[in-house]
N, CA, C and O atoms as CSV, one atom per row, in Angstrom:
chain,resi,resn,atom,element,x,y,z
A,1,MET,N,N,102.621,88.064,102.757
A,1,MET,CA,C,101.652,88.892,102.033
A,1,MET,C,C,100.989,89.875,102.993
A,1,MET,O,O,100.847,91.058,102.683
A,2,ALA,N,N,100.584,89.376,104.162
A,2,ALA,CA,C,99.932,90.253,105.133
A,2,ALA,C,C,100.875,91.366,105.577
A,2,ALA,O,O,100.468,92.519,105.715
A,3,LEU,N,N,102.149,91.004,105.802
A,3,LEU,CA,C,103.119,92.016,106.225
A,3,LEU,C,C,103.308,93.061,105.135
A,3,LEU,O,O,103.384,94.256,105.423
A,4,GLY,N,N,103.385,92.614,103.880
A,4,GLY,CA,C,103.577,93.550,102.772
A,4,GLY,C,C,102.423,94.531,102.659
A,4,GLY,O,O,102.633,95.738,102.541
A,5,SER,N,N,101.184,93.999,102.696
A,5,SER,CA,C,100.022,94.893,102.576
A,5,SER,C,C,99.939,95.824,103.774
A,5,SER,O,O,99.491,96.964,103.652
A,6,LYS,N,N,100.377,95.330,104.950
A,6,LYS,CA,C,100.357,96.189,106.138
A,6,LYS,C,C,101.332,97.352,105.953
A,6,LYS,O,O,101.016,98.491,106.300
A,7,ALA,N,N,102.510,97.067,105.411
A,7,ALA,CA,C,103.506,98.111,105.184
A,7,ALA,C,C,102.969,99.144,104.186
A,7,ALA,O,O,103.112,100.350,104.388
A,8,VAL,N,N,102.352,98.653,103.110
A,8,VAL,CA,C,101.791,99.572,102.111
A,8,VAL,C,C,100.674,100.397,102.739
A,8,VAL,O,O,100.550,101.592,102.469
A,9,GLY,N,N,99.860,99.756,103.580
A,9,GLY,CA,C,98.784,100.478,104.249
A,9,GLY,C,C,99.328,101.592,105.121
A,9,GLY,O,O,98.782,102.695,105.152
A,10,ASN,N,N,100.428,101.292,105.843
A,10,ASN,CA,C,101.046,102.326,106.676
A,10,ASN,C,C,101.564,103.470,105.822
A,10,ASN,O,O,101.436,104.636,106.195
A,11,MET,N,N,102.157,103.135,104.660
A,11,MET,CA,C,102.647,104.172,103.761
A,11,MET,C,C,101.484,105.069,103.311
A,11,MET,O,O,101.606,106.293,103.270
A,12,VAL,N,N,100.355,104.430,102.976
A,12,VAL,CA,C,99.177,105.202,102.531
A,12,VAL,C,C,98.702,106.114,103.648
A,12,VAL,O,O,98.359,107.273,103.412
A,13,LEU,N,N,98.683,105.578,104.889
A,13,LEU,CA,C,98.245,106.399,106.022
A,13,LEU,C,C,99.196,107.571,106.229
A,13,LEU,O,O,98.756,108.687,106.504
A,14,ASP,N,N,100.501,107.323,106.099
A,14,ASP,CA,C,101.480,108.407,106.248
A,14,ASP,C,C,101.255,109.474,105.184
A,14,ASP,O,O,101.311,110.670,105.473
A,15,MET,N,N,100.996,109.034,103.938
A,15,MET,CA,C,100.725,109.988,102.867
A,15,MET,C,C,99.486,110.810,103.199
A,15,MET,O,O,99.451,112.018,102.965
A,16,GLY,N,N,98.466,110.143,103.749
A,16,GLY,CA,C,97.238,110.844,104.113
A,16,GLY,C,C,97.505,111.886,105.184
A,16,GLY,O,O,96.968,112.992,105.128
A,17,ARG,N,N,98.347,111.528,106.177
A,17,ARG,CA,C,98.652,112.478,107.246
A,17,ARG,C,C,99.376,113.700,106.692
A,17,ARG,O,O,99.040,114.833,107.036
A,18,SER,N,N,100.371,113.472,105.836
A,18,SER,CA,C,101.126,114.606,105.291
A,18,SER,C,C,100.220,115.479,104.421
A,18,SER,O,O,100.354,116.702,104.402
A,19,MET,N,N,99.296,114.834,103.703
A,19,MET,CA,C,98.353,115.609,102.888
A,19,MET,C,C,97.465,116.449,103.795
A,19,MET,O,O,97.172,117.604,103.483
A,20,ASP,N,N,97.033,115.871,104.924
A,20,ASP,CA,C,96.200,116.632,105.863
A,20,ASP,C,C,96.970,117.827,106.399
A,20,ASP,O,O,96.400,118.901,106.591
A,21,LEU,N,N,98.275,117.645,106.644
A,21,LEU,CA,C,99.080,118.758,107.142
A,21,LEU,C,C,99.183,119.847,106.080
A,21,LEU,O,O,99.069,121.032,106.390
A,22,CYS,N,N,99.399,119.449,104.834
A,22,CYS,CA,C,99.560,120.439,103.762
A,22,CYS,C,C,98.278,121.239,103.578
A,22,CYS,O,O,98.295,122.469,103.619
A,23,ARG,N,N,97.163,120.535,103.373
A,23,ARG,CA,C,95.877,121.240,103.241
A,23,ARG,C,C,94.799,120.412,103.935
A,23,ARG,O,O,94.356,119.385,103.421
A,24,SER,N,N,94.387,120.878,105.110
A,24,SER,CA,C,93.389,120.144,105.891
A,24,SER,C,C,92.002,120.371,105.297
A,24,SER,O,O,91.328,121.353,105.606
A,25,SER,N,N,91.593,119.436,104.432
A,25,SER,CA,C,90.291,119.537,103.787
A,25,SER,C,C,89.467,118.291,104.087
A,25,SER,O,O,89.950,117.169,103.936
A,26,ASN,N,N,88.233,118.490,104.507
A,26,ASN,CA,C,87.364,117.356,104.829
A,26,ASN,C,C,87.134,116.466,103.613
A,26,ASN,O,O,87.032,115.246,103.741
A,27,ARG,N,N,87.053,117.080,102.432
A,27,ARG,CA,C,86.830,116.300,101.215
A,27,ARG,C,C,88.003,115.366,100.975
A,27,ARG,O,O,87.815,114.182,100.696
A,28,LEU,N,N,89.220,115.903,101.084
A,28,LEU,CA,C,90.405,115.075,100.882
A,28,LEU,C,C,90.460,113.959,101.910
A,28,LEU,O,O,90.789,112.818,101.583
A,29,LYS,N,N,90.138,114.291,103.152
A,29,LYS,CA,C,90.224,113.289,104.221
A,29,LYS,C,C,89.232,112.163,103.957
A,29,LYS,O,O,89.558,110.988,104.127
A,30,ARG,N,N,88.019,112.524,103.542
A,30,ARG,CA,C,87.010,111.489,103.266
A,30,ARG,C,C,87.452,110.610,102.104
A,30,ARG,O,O,87.309,109.388,102.154
A,31,ARG,N,N,87.992,111.236,101.050
A,31,ARG,CA,C,88.434,110.458,99.893
A,31,ARG,C,C,89.583,109.547,100.288
A,31,ARG,O,O,89.649,108.401,99.844
A,32,GLN,N,N,90.491,110.050,101.124
A,32,GLN,CA,C,91.621,109.245,101.587
A,32,GLN,C,C,91.116,108.034,102.357
A,32,GLN,O,O,91.603,106.923,102.150
A,33,GLN,N,N,90.141,108.235,103.245
A,33,GLN,CA,C,89.598,107.126,104.029
A,33,GLN,C,C,88.957,106.093,103.122
A,33,GLN,O,O,89.113,104.892,103.343
A,34,LEU,N,N,88.229,106.549,102.093
A,34,LEU,CA,C,87.602,105.621,101.159
A,34,LEU,C,C,88.660,104.817,100.411
A,34,LEU,O,O,88.508,103.609,100.228
A,35,LEU,N,N,89.731,105.478,99.979
A,35,LEU,CA,C,90.800,104.786,99.277
A,35,LEU,C,C,91.440,103.738,100.171
A,35,LEU,O,O,91.708,102.620,99.729
A,36,VAL,N,N,91.686,104.096,101.434
A,36,VAL,CA,C,92.301,103.149,102.371
A,36,VAL,C,C,91.378,101.964,102.596
A,36,VAL,O,O,91.835,100.821,102.627
A,37,GLN,N,N,90.076,102.223,102.756
A,37,GLN,CA,C,89.118,101.140,102.982
A,37,GLN,C,C,89.079,100.210,101.770
A,37,GLN,O,O,89.087,98.990,101.930
A,38,GLN,N,N,89.038,100.771,100.561
A,38,GLN,CA,C,89.030,99.958,99.351
A,38,GLN,C,C,90.299,99.121,99.269
A,38,GLN,O,O,90.245,97.937,98.937
A,39,PHE,N,N,91.452,99.739,99.575
A,39,PHE,CA,C,92.724,99.036,99.506
A,39,PHE,C,C,92.743,97.878,100.493
A,39,PHE,O,O,93.187,96.781,100.156
A,40,LEU,N,N,92.262,98.117,101.713
A,40,LEU,CA,C,92.251,97.063,102.726
A,40,LEU,C,C,91.337,95.930,102.294
A,40,LEU,O,O,91.668,94.762,102.499
A,41,LEU,N,N,90.187,96.252,101.697
A,41,LEU,CA,C,89.273,95.206,101.227
A,41,LEU,C,C,89.952,94.363,100.149
A,41,LEU,O,O,89.857,93.136,100.161
A,42,VAL,N,N,90.639,95.032,99.214
A,42,VAL,CA,C,91.291,94.315,98.120
A,42,VAL,C,C,92.439,93.454,98.643
A,42,VAL,O,O,92.614,92.317,98.204
A,43,SER,N,N,93.219,93.993,99.578
A,43,SER,CA,C,94.405,93.264,100.048
A,43,SER,C,C,94.027,92.122,100.984
A,43,SER,O,O,94.801,91.178,101.140
A,44,SER,N,N,92.855,92.187,101.607
A,44,SER,CA,C,92.461,91.150,102.567
A,44,SER,C,C,91.926,89.918,101.850
A,44,SER,O,O,91.936,88.824,102.416
A,45,THR,N,N,91.455,90.078,100.597
A,45,THR,CA,C,90.891,88.937,99.886
A,45,THR,C,C,91.965,88.165,99.152
A,45,THR,O,O,91.669,87.167,98.495
């Protein structure tokens, strides 16, 4: 389970990086970080 959530987390981070490359917006970056934090909280419980 931990390995699976880690892989998904990496995928999310990769998506965030590509989105930053496409349009570097602070709003998008903040929202991406919040989504990642929420996902990590959900997957850790």
